[in-house]
N, C-alpha and C positions, 0 to 999 in steps of 0.2 A: 460526412460534408464538410463539415467544419476542416477537415484534414486539408481537402480539393479547396476550400477557399482560402485556405494559408498558403497554401502552393501556388495557386493562381496570382495572389498579391505578390510572392513571392517572386516568381516568373514576370511578373508585371513591373517590380523594381525593378531588377536586373535588364532587362528592357529599358527602361528609363533612364538608366545610370549610364548602360551603353551610349545611348540616343545622346545624353549629355555630354558623355566623352568625346563623342564623334566633334560635337559644335565645338568642343573647348580646346580639343589636341591641335588645329593652326594656328589659336591664340598663343599657347604655350610654346610649344615650339618654334612658333613665327618671331615671337618675341625675343628669345633665347639666340634664332638664327641671325635676324637682322645685326640686333645693339651687339652680338658680339662679334659679326663681320664689321662693322662697322667702327666698333672699337678697337679691331685689329689693324684692320686695313688702311681706315680713313684720321683716326687718333694715333696710330703708333702705339695703342697699350697691349701688356702682356696677357693673354687669353685665362691663365690663372689668376692676374689680378682682377680682372673683370668677373671672371665665375665668383670670385669671393665676397666682392664688394656689390656691383653693378645688377647680378643674375642672383644672388642667393637671397631669393625670396619666396615665398610661396610653392608654386609646384614648379614654379621654371627652376629652382636649385636642386631640382632633381633630372635635367635634361642632360642626355648625354650629347655633348657637343665635339666635331670636327672639325678643323681648320687646316685648309690645303692650301698651301703659300705657293705652290705652283698654279694653280690655278685661280688662286683668289679668291674661295669661297668657302662658307661654312656650312655644315648641315649639323641639325639639329633633330635629335629624337626623344620621345617619352612613349612608354607602351607601344602603339601601332603607329601613332603620329610621327609627321617627318615635314622638317621645310629647309629649303634653301636659300640662303642668299649671297650673290652674287655681285663685284666690284666692278664697277666700269670707272676707268679711268677719269678725272675731273667730275664725276656725277656722284661716287659714291658707292653705298650698297644698297642692292633692288633685291627685295623678297620675290622669288619666282611664286606668281599666283595671278591663273586667268589668262594669262599670257605664256607662250612656251619661252624654255630658255632660249634658245636662237632668235628666235623673236625679239626678246629684251637686248641679248646682246647685240645684234646687228640693225637696230635704229640709229639712223643720223646723228650721233650725238657731235655735236659740233667742239674741234678740239682747239676752245679757244685758250690761250695760255693766261697765266695771269702774268702780270708784272713780275720782272726779276726782283727777288728780295733784295733789298735797298738797306739792309743793315744800318750800320752806325755812319752811313757815308751820306745820308740827308736828314736832317732835322727833323724832330717829330713835327707834324704827326706823316707827313709824305714820307720820313724815315723812320730810322729809331733812334735815333742821335737825340738824347734828352739834353735838354739846359742841363749847366752846371748850379745853376742858384734858382732856388726855390721863391715860388709866387708871394707876396708879401702877405701878409693875415693867416699865415698858417702855424699852429704849434705842432711841431715836429715832434714831441714826446707825446702828445695827445694823441695824436694821429696815428703813431706807433702802437701805441695802446690801444686804441680802437680795432685795428687792420690783425695784430697779435692773440688779440682776445676771437676775432672772427676765425682765427685758427687752431683755435684751443682744443677742437673734437670733442669736447663736452657740449652736451644738454645746456644754457640753447645755442651752442655754439657748434653743433656736431655736424661731421661730413664735409667740410669746406676741400675744396680741392684748390682754389684760386681768391684773391681777391684783389681789384686794383682799384684806383681812385686816380684819376685826373682832376685837377681844380687849374681853373682861368687857363683851360687849354694845353696845360702841362702835367703829365704823370708825377704822381708824387708817393704815391704806393703802389704795388707790385710784388705780392707774396705768394708764393706757392709751396703746396705740399711736396715734399722731397722727392715722389717719384715722379713728379709733372715740371715743367717748365715752361719760358715764354714760346717754346716753338708746340706745343702741346696743342690739337685744336680738342676742344669742347663742344659736349653734343648742347645745342641750347633748347632741344623740346621745344616749348610754345613759346620763344622767342622768336623764332622763326616767323610769327604771326607778324609782328611789328616789320621782318624785312620784308615780308609778301606787301605791306601797307608800302614800302617805298618802291615795290616794282610797279604797283596799281599807278602809283603816283606821278613817276616816269612815264608810262604811257599816257596818262591825261595830259599831261606834258607834251606829250607827241601829238595829241588830239585824237588818239587813236581808242579812246574810251570816255563813255560819259559817265560818272559812278552814281548819278541822280536819276536814269534812265530806267525802265524797266527792261529786266533780261531778256532778248528775244529766242528764249530756250523753248522750241518748238511744243514739246511735251506740257508746257506751263502752259499755253495759250488757250488751253479750254477751261482751265479752273484759277480760284482767286491766288496761286501761284505768279499768275502774269504779272501781278503789282511789285512783284521782289526786285530790288536793285543792288547793286554792287554796294551799296553803301549800308544797305542793311545786313546784307552779310558780311560784312567788315566790323559794323557796331552790333552784331549779334544780335539783333532783332529782326531778321527774317521770317518767323514764325514757323520755321520749320520742323518738324517734332525731331527731338533729338537728347539721350542720354548719353552727357559726358563721363559717367562714373567710370573709374578704371575698377571696376570689378570684374567679373571672370566674364559674360559677355553682356558688354555694353556695346550702346552703336561706335564709340570712338575705340575699342580693342579691335572688333570687328573692323572697323574699317583700315584700320593700320597693318594687320596682321592676316586679313584674310581676304582681302578685296585688291585686287589690280588695279582698277581704275576708282581711284578713291573720293574724287569731285563727282562721277555719275552714281555712284553709291550716295553722295546726301541729295543730289538733286535728283532723286527716287521717292527721296521721305515727304512725309504728305504735311499738310498744310495746318498747323495745328493752332495760330493765333494770326491777327492781321497785320500784315507787316509794319514794323515800325511802332510796336506799342510795348512787346513783352520781349523782356531782355533774357537769354539763355545762352551761355556760353556753349559754343559747339567749333570742336576742331573740325568738322566736316565743314561746316560753312567755309574755314579758308582754304579748303581744299577744291571747295567750289570756285570758289576765286581764283584760285591758280589754274583751275580748267576752262575759266572764260577768257583769262588773261591770255592763254594758249591759243584762242580761238580767234584774238586780236591781231595776229600774225599771219602771213602770208604762207608761211611753211614753218615747220618745227625745228626747223636749222636756224633758223633766226629766232626762235625761241628760248631755244634752249642755250643759245649764244649769251640771251640778253643780260643774266644776271650778273654774267661775267663784264660783258661787254661797257652797262650802263651803270650799273653800282659797283661792284669787288674791285673794277680797274681802276674807275676814276680815284675811289678812295683809297688806293692803296692797301686793299685789304686782299695780300697774295695767299692767304691760308685759307679763305673760305670757300668751302665746298656746300652747294644746295643741292641736295639728293632726291630723287625721281622714284615715282612711282612704276610699276610695274609696265604702266599706258605710256610713261615718257612724261607725263605731268609733274611739276615740282610740287612736293610735299610741305607745303606753305605751313600747314599746321606744326612742324616737328620736327623736321630734321635739316638743320644748317649745322655745319662743323667750323670754326674759327677758333683762332687764338683769342688771349685776353685783350692783346693791343687791338685785334681788328676789330673785337668787340666795342672796344672803346673809341675806334675812329667810326663805327658805325653812330656811335651812342654821338660824338661830336656833329655828325651831319644836323642830327634832332636838333642839339643846343642851340644850334648857331641859327636857325630856324631855316634849315636846307639849304646853306651853303657849305663850301668846302672850300678851304683859304682863299676864300671872296667870291668863288663863283657858284652865281645858282644853281644849284644841281636839282632840286626838287621843287615843283613849280611854287610859285610865292604864294605865298598863305597855305601852304597844305600842311604844316606842321599846326599852325591854328585852327584847322580844319579837324586834323589827328585827335586834338587833344578836347575837341568839345564834347562834352558829357551826350554820351548815345541815350538815348529815350529807352526808360523802363531800367537802367540801371544803378539808379542810385548813385552819380556820380563815381562809380567805380571803373567806368570803363568809355572809353574813347572811339577812335577805329583802330582797331589792332593793338594799341596799348592801352596799359590799364594807367587810371587816375589815380589820385589821392585827393580830388573832392568830397568823398566820404568821410574824410579823416580817417581810414584804414592804420595807417602810419602816423600817429599823433604828435609824434615826437619832429616830425618833417614837413615842411610846408606843404602847404594845398596843392601849388604848381609845380608838385612833381610829379613824373609819368614814367611810366617802367613798360619794358617788356619782362613779361615772367615764364618763368618755363618751370615745367613736372622737376619734382625731386628737389629744388630750391634752385632754380639759376634765374640771376636777375640782372638786366642793367636800368639803374635807376639815373635818370637825369634830373636836375633841380635848377631849372633856368635862373631863379630868384639868388641862387647862390656860387652859380658858375662852377658845380660841382656833377661830378659823374661818378658812378661806384658801381661797380661788375662785381660778381660772386658767381662761382660754380662750383657745383660740389653733387653730393648725394646722401641726400636729407627726408627724411620720412615727416609727415605732418608733425608739427610739433616739436620738431628736432632743431629748425634754425630761427633764430628770430632777427627777423630783417629790421625792423623798426628800432633795436638795439642795436645793429652795426650802424643806422644812419643818425642813429643820435650821437653815437660816438664818435663819428666823423664830422657831425656837424659842429660840435663841440669845439672840435681842435681848430676851424676857420673861424671862431669869435672871438 
């Protein structure tokens, strides 16, 4: 009898393990396929370098990855799991999930061309011709020390790919690890949320969206979700249930690696708290914003062309690529690729209150709205931007607001000091100290 019980327990455990692995394997292979494909085909990085650094953790490190340069796709395998990511010109790499590969490839992607690279023929920021003289009030030696320290690759400054500083509108520091350059597109991770903020602002300026009106999502009209607004989603206090933990099977890992329509996945979440009360960081909320943004257009062609036509081209962000999910909706939570200089151009738009070279691009007052403290956030968050109203970064002014991405991506904007600090890299929690970098940069301005 006892042997039969033990046998039954062993069998149950095996079935449980197989069941869990069936749920987990698409996340494992999906992460590897998507990030390797984008790293190779969008960022132009080497497969070995990506596998040895960006993919060298947990079970992801054991995936077997095949890069097909002719078809421009990546297939990743682990045990009996397999995922494929395919490249679409102008729109990056897409995991094949819930939609057929033919359907994904044949969608009406708009071939909106970026502005031709300006090189050194036009002055910054319209081009890359930097001023010969430095702005007044800058201690070059101190700045160099701060930037070199940030690139040291030892804790608390481990894993930096690049650091750039813009002061009084001029780039004053730009440093890259040996295997990167000014032409490298770097992954935004959640810094993409802030670019989604800009796209929403542009549609508000067009009169096509009202962020304070309840969303007309049919499935929500018979329950408490009918009160949720775009503003709630952008301020991360919609009340929708969400788990942002980057463990094995959380809402965010499932959404990014197992789901074809990421906004719909979020839309179907339960109502957990009254809207505009409890703050809960949610990548799903931003992807639902992107889905609603798509609904504001008369055609997918117009939607897909929108970031390039209205944001990237006007700001001379010639490198920027905003990736879409398998349904054709921009992955505003996570997937923008751009050079350091183009990230700097984006930051300058927000540093100058939504103006670009004197022209008002974002609605008047939009940056002010963006930096208002979201209810429930304790001063940590505004609308798709992080804030320093809580004093999280004690050596930086409270008016600091920033784009912040997984594994240590930062675009820091400090209006009172007229300074922008950008850092990209691959650093796990506790390996990079942003406050110390900001302290060093700010001390060079005093």
